[in-house]
C-alpha positions, 0 to 999 in steps of 0.5 A: 381104556380109551374111547375114541369118540373117538373112542373115544371118538375115535373113538371114540366104541361093547359087550361083556358080561357076565351074570345071569339076567332075568328075561321076564321084563323083556319077554312079558312086554314082548308078549303084550306087544307082539302085534306092534309093527316093526319099523325097518325104514323111515318110509315104511314106518310112515305107512304103518299105523301110528302108535301113541307117543311115549317118552323113555328115560336114558342115562348116559355115563359119558359127560359132555352134553346137557340134559334134554329131550331128543324131540327138542332137536330136529333129528329127534323130532323126525325120529319121534314122528317115525316111531312115536318115541322120545328120549329124555336124556340125562348125562353123568355129573360127578362120579360115574361109579357113585351114580351107577351104584345108587341105581343098583342099590335101589334096583331102580334104573332108567329105561335105557342105560349107557353105563360106559366104564361101569358096564361090568357092575351093571351086568353083574347086578342083572340090570339089563334084560336079554335082547336076543328075542327082541332082536330076532322079532324086531331087529332086522337092521340090527342083524344087518349091521352087527351081522356075524359079530352077533356071536361076539356080543354074547355074554358067558351065558350065551345071551346078548345084553346090550348093543355095542356102540358102532359097528363097521359097515361096508368099506373102511374110510380113515377119518381126516381128523387126527384121532389122538396125538400130542396137541399144541397151540398153533401160535406156538408152531407159527412162532417156531417157524412150523418145525417138524415135530416127531419126538417127545423131546422136540415137543417139550422143547417147543413148549419150553421155548414158547413159554420162556419168551412169553413169561408175562402171559401166565401160560401153562406148558402142559395139562393132563386129564386124570379125572375118574375113569378118564385117568387113561389120558395120563397113563396111556401115552407110553404106549403111543410114544413107543409106536403102538395104537390104543390097546389100553393096558397092553401093547401087541406085537403084530408078528407074534400077537403077544400082549405085554403090559407097560404100566411098569415098563421103562417107557412109563418111567421115561414118560413120568420123568418128563412130566416130573421135570416139567413140573420142577420147571413150573411147566406142568399144571399140578391141578391136573391131578385134582381137576374134574373133566369140566375144569380140564375142558375149561382150561383147554378153551382158556387160551392159556394151555400150550399143550396136552395129550388126549384123544379127539373124542374126549376133547371135541367140545373144547376143539369145537369151541375154539374152532367156532371162535376162530371162525368168527374172529380169525385173530383167535386162530392161534389158540386152536390146537394142532395134533402132532405124531410124537414118539420117543425116538426119531424114526419110530412109526407112530400109531395114533390112528386107530387101525381097522379091527374088530368090534368093541365088546365092553361098551354099549347101550342096553335096555334095563329091567325097569323099562316100560316097553322094551319092544318100542325101544328095540324098534327105535334102535332098529329104526335108527340103523336104516340107511335113511336114518344113518344118513339123517344122523350124520348128514342131516336133511337134503337141501338144508344141511347137505346136497347131492350132485349129479353123480350121487355124491353128498356135499355141503355148500359153504353156507351150510358149513358156516351155519353148522357151528356148535350151537346148530349141532345142539339144536339140530341134534347132530350132537345128541346123535353123534355117539353112544347109540347103535350106529355105523362106525364113523369109518363106514360107508353108506350103501351108495358109496358116500362116507357115513362120516361127513368129515370123511367125504374129501370134498366136504372136508376141504370146504370145512377148512379155513384159509389158515387151516389150509395154510398150516397144513400146506406148511407140513405138506398135507391136505388132512390132519390124519396125513400127518400120521403114519398109516395104521397097520391092520389089527384084526383083534383091535382094540384089546381094551375092548375084550370082555372080562367077567366080573371078579375075574383075575384079569378084571382084578388085575386091572382094578389093582393096577388102576389103584396103584397108578392113581396112587403113585403117578401123582407122587412120581410127577409132583415129587422133587427130581432127586426123589423120583427114583425112590418113588419109582422103586416103591411103585415097582415093589407094589406093581411086582405083587400083581399077577402081570404074567397071568394078565398078559397070558389071558390077553394074548389068548384073546388076541390070538382067538380074535385073529383066528376068527378074523382069518376064518 
């Protein structure tokens, strides 16, 4: 899979599921708290009787932030004033499945859980309570935001067990930042005279030439991320190199809506052979197959790595660190990374920008059977989804982090832009509240027409660019990074990796077996000597051929066509 915070932003961001979960925890608390007023906006909440303050525990299965309390941030404090609710946040360290497995074995959970890739295990264990009655009683904004998608969020038993991360609201606005791509240090492009790079061969040649000229700098040509569930950063590139968006394990033909896997394709073989050749020439970081996520991020900020493939949401921490450093010292600008729309063949339209699509239904946030007060939690979620609070979480506070002109357009002053660095994002709360909560998608607009995502507001984006940013974009004849990439083709089903799969279903077992095979063979294929590559590939294909790939493709195609049909009703 791939998030795309950006996921994953972009990703990037889920419901599936699968097992019967008892409702006693939720309904009992609901009965005890039926007199509690429901916050529908910041304004109405202020007028209602204050409730006692309470702190709930929340575990986030996505690494990248430090543990802490939401009320230790400006945004979190304001939300606590509105609702009386604070969250003590814990982020995953180490192996996600081990952490979730420990919770399940002990039947002891935090109040709220964001299990990310381990969501199937959580659902199968009956760890989430049904949310249907809570949403009906206390979720007017939840119903407004998720709207007709509520039925897509239901599990096999007809109940809703968690809220998907982010829903498209109002008009779709593409983000100006690239959501994914093959990244290269800017100094590499500068030294090469800012060439147009559109193929993998050109990209590799660019990196080879630079490293050859800088032998004494101990540079790494390419690194790749393989840690835990993030292995997709190494296995997904063939899909993009063929000109398809991130659909996870398949590519989908928009003419026929047929889904085909590519893990055993010539495209994957070609990609791995490129890595094999890079490794043989000392240009690939062998530690890519043993480094954890934090070590990977540290390498990207070390100034020593020339290039990599990944999704922006997954490397945002590294990109922001490099950006902040260059802002303070423009001489460091060359160490920032620039995204490139690379495909196998010249003339193949790229598809790195996520297209407008459906709702991701296999990732989300849920209330657990251990929750002390599900009503207060669902009220907090609902309150987050007001226009006022979606504005707060993205734009901040008027007069402090943004302004409004006479036409009602939101913007930021240069002073405000300059002060919102990574440290400010943490203290103010922009970092805590940028993802993994119920929220409008970053491609959404507010009711007043302003972009929900600050960077998507054209007048703001241009102001966030340094002179060097503008100069390099001008070299490529564009004003935003996303303009380097092909315009996305609408895919009503998108993304296929977000389709709900039942626990122990044939399609889930296929994915588990395929993941096991790729994690076993890909390191061998990349690190073996070039003369043995074909032999290892043949061994891999023998094992891959034992999987029911045809059945998986048939099931996925059915899901694609069903989603498209729903969208066309």
